[in-house]
N, C-alpha and C positions, 0 to 999 in steps of 0.2 A: 551249200556242203551240204550235210543231213549231221544230226551230232545223234556219235554211236551211245549205246547202252553203258558202258565205262566207261565213255567218257564222260556222262554224266553223270554218273558214282563217280569216280573221281572229285569233278565239280563238285557234288556237294556234299562229298570228304569235306574237301579240302574247306569248303562254306564254317562247315561244321564244329567243325579245327579251330577257326580262326574267326568268327564274327558274334557279337554273340547276338538275337533279335526278342524284338519288342514288341509284343503286340500292344497298339494303341485306338483306340474307342475313340471317337470324335461325337458330336452330334453329326446330323441328316446334313449337306449341303458343305460341310466344313473341305474334307475333301477336295471338290473342286478349286473350293479359293484356294486350296493352298498348292497343290496341283494348278495354278492360272498364276501364281505369282512365282512360283519355280521357273515355267514356265517362260515369264518371263526375264528370268534374271537369268534365260540358260545353263538352267540345272536339273536334275530327276529332283524328284519329291523324298528320296531318301539322304539325298545331298542337301538341299536346305534343312533338312531338319540335324539333321547330324551339325548341321554348320549351327544353327543357330544354338540347340544345344553347349556344341563345341565356344560359342560367343558367352554364353554366358556363364559358361564355366568358370569361364579366365577372368569377366569381370568379378565374378564372386567370390575368386583368388586372390584378385590382385585389390581389391573392396575390402575385402575381411564383409563380402553384404551375405546376407543371408536366403 
């Protein structure tokens, strides 16, 4: 079933008010490596990157590491 333009606008509005976006630039080929690893773990690239960042931030809070 196709999504109506009204539904698309509602989703875009929700995303823009509940999420922040970060543009990430990396060397050519790195995205494919990251995607392959995320696939191995059964995660999306977004979920994989978010998990890695969250784990690092948690470690830095508990270890007072820079």
